[in-house]
N, C-alpha and C positions, 0 to 999 in steps of 0.2 A: 370600528364602525361595521355594523352588519348591513344586510341588504335593506331592511326596513329603514334604518337610519340614513342610508345612502339615498333612498327614494325620497324621504322627507327633506333632506338637504338640497337635492336637485330641484324638487318642487318649490321650495322656498326661494332658491336662487333664480329660477326661471318663471315663476308665477304660473306654471302649468298645473293642471289638476294632478293630484297624487296618483290617481288610477291610470292616467295617461303615462306618467313617468314610470310607473311600475311595469306597464306594457313594454316601454322602450328598454328598460333595464333587462327584462326577461328576454326580449328579442336579441339584445346585444350579447348576453351570456350564451344563449342558444347558438347564435351565429358563430361566436368564437369557438365554442366547444365542438361544433360540427366541422368547422374548417380545420382545426387542429387535429381532430380525429381522422380527417382525410389526408393528413400529412402536409397541409398548407400552413404557411406562416401568416399571422395576423399582425401587421405592423401599424402602430399608432404613433406617428411622428411626434417626438418630444415626450412621449410617455413610455413606450416600450414595445417589446415583441413577444407574442405568445407563440410557442412552437412545440413540436414533439421532440423528445429526447430519448435516445436508446440507452437502456441499462444492460450491461453485459451479464452473462450468467456468473454466479458467484457462489461461494460456500458460506452459509450462515451457520448459526449454532442454536440448537434447541436447548435453552438454558434449564428447562425442567428435567430433561433426560441427559443433559450434558453430552450431546452427540452432534456431529456435523449434519447439516441439512443442505441439500442442493436447492438454490433459489434460481428459478429459470430466468432467462433473458426476457425483457419486456420493454415496452415504450411507455413513457409517462409524460404528462403535460408539463411544460416549463415556461417561465417568464424571465425575460432579460430586460431590466429597466433601461430606458434611454438616458442619455447624458443629462438633459435638463432635469429629469426626475431624480437621478442620483445626486445632482448638485443641490437641488432643493432640500432633499432629506439631509444631506451633509451640513448645509447651512443651519437647519433647525437644530441639529444635534450639537453643533459648535456653539450656537447661541444659548442653548439650554445649559451646556457645560460651563459656559462663561458666567452665567447667572448663579449657578449652584456651587461653583468652585470658590473657596475662600482665598482671598489675596494675601500674599506675604508682605510684610513691611520691612 
């Protein structure tokens, strides 16, 4: 699902105008990005946590020249799903596997 499909889905579920939903989605993504950039966590109970994660300096490899390259330390955005979200995904996966898996007799 991309952003446009998300906006359409929410608009259909809430009976709000598509343009209003698009503004809300834009405001949400901007608020999350700005908060995480400041080093704050954004916690949505039952869904998950957006946060900043530090990556240590490491040695990579330039495969074209086959030589080591230093990759500097950095921070990246990360998402840790909440327990209800993980459980819902696991249930869907188990249900799909049960339907597609042939039974032995």
